N, C-alpha and C positions, 0 to 999 in steps of 0.2 A: 477372450473374456466372455464369460457366460452371461446369459440373460438373468440368471438367478443372482449373480453377483451385483449386476446393475440395479436390480430391484432392491436388493439388500442395502446398497449404498444410498438409494433414493429414500428408503425408510430412515436410514441414519441421518440423512440431510434434514428430513422433516422433523425428526426428533430433536436435533440440535437447534433448529429454528424455533421450535415450540419452547424449549427450555430457555433459550436466550430471550424470547419474547416475554415469558413469565418473569424471568429474573430482572430484566430491564424495567418492566412495568412496575414490579413491586419495589425495586430499589428507588425509583424516582418518587414514588408515593410516600416512602418512609424517610426520604431525605429532607433536611430542614429547608424551609423556604416555601412560600406560597406564591404561585404565579400571579394571582390577583393582587396581592400586596406589592409585588415588584412592579406590576404594570401601573399601579396607581401612585407610585412614588413621585413626589413633586407636584401633584395636583392638590389644589386647595378645595376646601368645603366638600370633602368626601363624606358621605353619610353611609350608615350601615346598609341602607336600601341600595345604594350604588354598588357596594361590595357584593350584596346578595344577588343583584341583577347580573353583574358580570360573572359571578360564579355559576349562575344558571346558564348563561350564554356559552360558557366554555364547557359545560357538562360536568363540572367538578362537584356539583351538589349531589350527584347520583351515588349510590352505594358502590363500594369498591368492585364487587363482582359484576355489577351492571356496566361500569366503565370498561372492565376487562373484556366483557362480552362484546360491547360495541366496537372496541378496538380490533378484536379478533375477527369479528364479522366484516369490518371494513377491509382488513387485509385479504380475506377470502374473496371479497368482491373487487379487489384492486384499488380500494380507496384508503389512502394512508392518512386522511384527515387534513385539517387546515392548521397552519402555524398560528399560535396564539398572538404573536407579535407582528409578523409580517402579513398576516391575513391572506395568505396565498396557499394553494394546495402544496402539501409537503412534497409530492412527487415532482412538481415543477421545480422546486428548490433543489432536489437531488439531481435532476437532469441538468440543471444549470451549473451546479458545482462539481459534479463527478468528473467531467472531462479534465478539469484542472488537476485533480488528484491522479487521474490515469496518466496524464502527460508527465507529471513529476515522477511517478513510480516507474514509468518506462525508461526515462532517461537515467534514473538512479540505477535501475537494473543493468542498463547498457554499460554504465561506468563500472559497476561491480564486476561484471564478467570481462570487460575489456582490460581491467587491471588485474583481476584475480586469476584468470586462466593463464596468462603468460608467467606470472609469478609462481603459480602452482607447478607448472611444467618445469621451470628452471630449478625450483627447490627439489623436485623429484629426481631430475637428471643429475643434479649436484648433491645427491643424498649424502648426509653426514660430513659434508665439506663446510668450510668457513662460510661460503655463500649461502648454503642451506641454513646454517645457524643464524646468520644475520637476517635472512628473509623471515624465518620463523619468529625471531625476536621482534622484528618490526610488525609482523603479523599479529603476534600476541598483543602488542600495544594497540593495534587497530581494533581488535576484538574488544579490548577493555575500554576503549575510549568512547564515552557517551556521545551520540550524534549531536545533541544540543550544544555540548561544550565545544565540539569541533566546529559547529556552525558559527558560534560566537567568535571563535578564533579567526575563522575565514573572513567574517564580516570586519573585524578589527584590522586585519591585514589588507585585504583587497578592496574594501569599500572605504573605511575610515582613513587609513594611512595612505594608500595608493590612489584611491578614488577610481579604480578601474571598472568596477562592476556595481550594479544596483542591488539594493537589498530588500525591496518591497514590490509586491504585486507581480503580475505576469507580463505586464507591458506598461507603456505610458499612454496617457490620454491622446487620442487621435491616431494612434499607431496600431489599433486592433484591426485585423483583416476581416473580411466578410465572414460571418459565422455560418459555416457549413457543417463541420463535424464537432465543433466545440474545442478541438485541439488546435492551439494557435500555430504550431509548427506546420501541421498538415494543411490548415486553412491558408496560411501564408504561401505555401508552395502551390496549392491548387489555384489560388488567385494571382500567382506570380507577383506577390507583394514582397519584394526582397528587403525593403526597409523594415517592414513588420517582422519578417523572419529574423533579421539580425537583432532587432530589439528583443524579441521573444527568447532567442537563444542566450543573449546576455543575461536576461532575468532568470534563466533556468540554471545557469552555471553553478552558482553557490548552493542553492538548496539541493540540487541533484548530487553534487559532490558530497555534501554533508551527509546525505542519506546513503549514497552508494559506496563510499569508502569503507564504512564499517562492514558492509556485506561482502565487499571484495576480499576482506581478510578471511571470512568464512568460506567463500568460494575457493580461495587459494589453499586453505588447510584441507578441505575435503578432496579437492582435485589432486593434491600432493599424495594423500593417502591412497586414493584410487589408482593413481599412476604407479606408485610403488608396488601395489598388488599386481597390476597388469604387467609391469616390466619383469616380474619374476615368473611369468607364465612360460610354458614350454614353447608356444608358437612364436614368442618374441625371441627366444634363444635360437630357434630354427631360422627365423628371418635374419638374424645377425650372422648366423653361420653361412648363409647363402651369399654373404658379402654385400648386402644392401647398405646403402648409406645410413649413417646414424640418424640424420634428420628425417629420412623417410620412415625408418622404423618407429621413431618417436611420434611423428605427426600423423602418419597414415595408419599404422597398426596399433600402437599403444594408446594414443590420444582418443581415437575413435571409440574404443571400448571403455576407456576411463571416463568419457563424458556422459555415459549412461546415468550414473548417479546424479549428474547435474540437472537432470529433468526434475527430480524431486526437489533439489535445491531451488531451481527456478520457480517451481510452483509455490513452495513455502515462502520464498522471498517475495513473489508477486502479491500473495495474500497479505503478508506482513507489511509490505511497503504501502499497499492501498489503505490498510486499516491502522497502521502504526506510524504514519507520518504526520500525526496531528501536531506534535511539538514543533517539528520543522516548519510546517505550514504556519503555525502561530508566530514563530520567530521571524519569518520572512513575509508575513502578512499575505500568504499565498491564498487566493480565494477558492480553496478547494472544499471538499465535503468535510474534512477534518476541522477546519476553522468554523464552519457552519455548526457542527455539533458542539464544539467548545463554547461558542457564543450562546447556543441554545441551552446548554447545561447551566450556565450562569444565570440565564434568564428564566430557567425552569419552563422552557417551551417543550412540554411533554411530547406532543406529536412528532416534532422534528427529531428529538433525541431518540425516541423509540424507533422511528422509521430508519434513521441513519444507522443505528447499531444493527438492526436486523438486516439492512441492506449490505453492510460490511460483512456480516456473518454469512449471508447468502453467497456473496462473491467469493469469500474464502473457501467455503465448502465446495462450490462448483469448480473452482480452480483445482482443488485437491482431487476431485473426481476426474477431471480432464487429465491430470498428471497420471493417475492410475491407468487410465485408458491408453495414454501415450506410452507408458512404460511397457504395457503388454504388447504394443505394436512394435516398439523399438527392439525389445529383447524377447524373442519368441520362446525362450525358456520359461518365461513367467506366464503362468496360467492361473485363473481363479475359477 
């Protein structure tokens, strides 16, 4: 990969972030609802002077272009501002909530690949058979099934009816391990707190399956197509003609090359899961960055929404850049 390509992608990254910053900033300002009015709901004897004073304190009395300049200047200096409602630095809120979103996304990715890869291999090997058709039929159902609907079904079955699994939060009060990384599973292992580990895993099951199963269908479809293409190559025919066992040909020769497109799938899935799990976080009251942004949208907490959206965009673009770099390393034929 050339330096020129990296510089080009970095400029692309900056351009995307600038556009998202402008778009988010403008959209929040033109949306109905005034943060000051929402903050003063329920308070008695509110005068116009009180409203004007709070408006000045929040900096909402400044012209639009001045607010935009102050926000952009803060980003350049590493200052994302203060939350209107929690009166805390926005960056502290992001650092507190982001590990929960990462943990959920990682487990959802693990489930998607653990389920999707074996199914994709079987469908490719049994191409055009009854097994292949059944797998692709179920696969189509999985792609079409909304994750939030699947989450509700899982809750009704495994929580409401059977009572096996919890449906809210990441753990229970008193069972949180010592905070080292912010990831409960990792912190529980590092501190040898097995009760906390068991509790955290039980809370992860339903939300991670709700997210991961839909993407497992995508993984299976892409891997099946990639496997079919690889299995038709000459070197696979040569390997078979040498008398190698079928399992070795499939797993060692075909699967290794068929997994290269999975790098792109993994990158896109990681970015989508981190930024697109807001609905699942809301359903399971998962204290991640998604629920923080949803609550801030309803409260018109401009600094939190702006910083959260930009942070998600930055993570997504960086993941895609890393995917491009990894692709060029794994497949030497690819050069930019």
